[in-house]
N, C-alpha and C positions, 0 to 999 in steps of 0.2 A: 540366688546371682545368675544361675544358668538361664532360668526362666527369664529374667529380665533382658539378659543378652539375646535370647532367643526372639523375645517381643521387638527389640529395639531393631534387629535384622530384619525381622519380619515387616516392619513398618518402612524400614529403609527400602526394601525390596518393593514393596507395593508402591512407594513413591516413585522409585526409579522405572518401574514398570510403565508406570502412567507418563512419566517424561519422555519414555523413549517411543510412546506411541503418539504424543502430541507435545510440541513445547511452544511456550510463550516466547517467540524469538525475535530479538532485534533485526535478524536477517530478512524480516518482511519489510519491503519498501516499494515506494510508488516508483512504477517504471516507465509510465506514459501519462502524458497530459494533453488533452485536446479541448479547447473552450472556444471552439469556432463555429458550434452548431446553434440552432434556435432562432435562426433569422429568417427573413422573407425576402431578401434581395442578394444579387450577388452570386457566385458559384462557389460556396463552402464545399470542402470535402465531405462532410457529414451534416446531416440536418439535426443531430444532437451532439451534446460534449460527452466526453468520457474520460474516465482515470482508470489506468490498468496497474494492478500490484503485482509484484513478483516476490517468491519465497525462495531466497538463495540459501537454503540449507537442504540437508537431506532427511527432513523430518516435517511432517504435516504439522500445520500451526492451527489451534482453534482460534478463531476471530469473535466468538459471541461476546457481544456487549463492546466491542471495539468500536470505533467511530471514524468516518472518513469526512472530514470538514474542510468546508471552503471559505475563503477568506478575501475580500476584495483588496485592492492594492495598498490600502491604508487602513483596512477595516480589521474588525476583531474575528477570530475564528468562530466560525458557526454562529453568527449574530443573530439568526432566527432559526426555527425548526425547518424552514426552507432551504438552509444552508449545510447540512449535514445528513449523512447516513448513519444510523447505528445498526450493526450487523445482527442479525436475530439469532436465536439459539441454534446451534448446530452448524453455524456458518464455519467454514475452515477453508485453508488453501493448501494445496498438495505440495509435498516436497519438490523443489526445483520447478514447480508449477506457476501459473498465471491465474488471476482473477479480474474480470472485466466489469466495471461499473459504470452504466450508462447515466448521464447526469443531465438534468434540466428538460425543459419543454422542448419537443420537437417543432423545429421551424418547417416552413414550406419550401425553403431552398436548400439543395444539398441533398445526397442521397442517405438511406438509412445505413446503420453500421454494417459491415459484411458479415458478421457473426454475431450470435445470440449473446447479449448480456448476463452476466452471473447475477448481478443485482442493479436496482435502479435507485439513484440518488434524486432528491427534488432540485438540487444546487444549479442554477444557471450561472455559469463561470464567463468570466470576460474573456474575450478571443485574445487580447493584447498582453493584458496585465493582471495578475492576481496571484493567490497562493493556495495551496492544497496541503492539508496536513493529516497523517494518520495516527490516530490516538488509541491506547489501549483501554481507555475509558473517555466518556464524553467531557469535553469542555466547551461548554454552551457559552457564548458570547464572552470570550476570554480574549484579552489583548495578548498580541505576541510579547512573549517574554514573562508573561504572567500565568503560563500552564500549570496545572497541578503537577508537582514534581513527580518523575517517573512515568508520566503517562505519553509523552511525545515519542513517537516511534520513529516517524521519518516526516520531512516536508520539503516542499519544493515551491519555489517562488520564481515567477517568470515577468519579463518586462520590467517596469517601474514599481513593482510591489517591494514592499519591506518584508522582513523576517526571513530572508532566505538561510540556507546553509552555504556560508562562505558567501559568494556573490550569485546573484539572480541569473537565470537561464535569459538569453536574449528574448524581446518581444516576441510573442506568437501573432499568428494571424488566422483567417478563416480557413486557410488552406495548409497549415502548418501545426505540428505538434511537438512536443518536448519529450524525446525518446532517450530513456536511460542507456549508455552505452553497454557493450558486452551481453545485449539481451537481457539487462537487468541486473548483471552481476557486479558492474563498476560502481563503487561507492566510497569517496574519499572525503564525504561530508562538504564537497563543493559544488553546488548546482551547476555552475557554468561549464565546469570541465567534466561533471559526471553525465550530463546530458548533451544531446544534440538536436539543433532544432531541424526536423525534417518535413519535407513537403509530401503530402499525402500520406500521413502515417497510418500504419496498419495495425490495428488492436489485436491482442491474444485474450483467449478466454480459458476458463478450467478444462476444455476440451483440446485445447491447443498443445501441440508436442512440448514436453519438458526439455528445458535447457540443459543439454548435455555438457556444458561448461560449469554448471554450477557446483557447489560445495557438495562433495559426496558425503554419504552417511559415515561417520567415524567407523573404523574397522572394528572397534572393540565394543560392539552394541549387544553382547550376551549378557546375562543378568550378573553373572559372577563376575564378568570383567568391568560391568558399570560400579559394581559395589567395590572392587578394588580401586577403581579411580577415584572414588568419592571418599573412600576410607583408609587409603594407604596412609 
């Protein structure tokens, strides 16, 4: 019986140590969307689209196998392989940190992103109306509402797009982006109130300063404290 108890504690200890290093967190969310790039006319802010992610937790999160998917205003999530990015092995987002995903083909109008993207997606997004979803597993060519249970982490719809959280963010343009309030910390599950349409949005990447107002690491992070929290 003593050996069995020791084994259980050892297994629990290993699990908790792994969890303390990385966590599959619902606190990872979409923090910026800009779909105005890729054109050849006008004066867009940037020549490519981009999506920014933010980790509102005190623990780094592994993104291996997660998917960032685009859908047109009335279309499916990731309707083709050109509409999603599956994060490769080793991908992660730091505690209270950001991740920048350049999206789509570069146009001849507008300037390049001011900082280096962490990843690149093939998705060419609409400048005015569309939706972006973050999943912990690929949902290829899946209709809104038919996502595999438990895989949808966050979503943002803008303009006339279906499938928002709450109500959609107002329509964007080639010079505006949707920026989550509080540097990414605000999340009431209502796109229209969580985001502000900003002229000349400024993206952040994994090298950008961390958000000092994000959720702090829980005070009780030592192994014994974690065991007590899980087994008291």
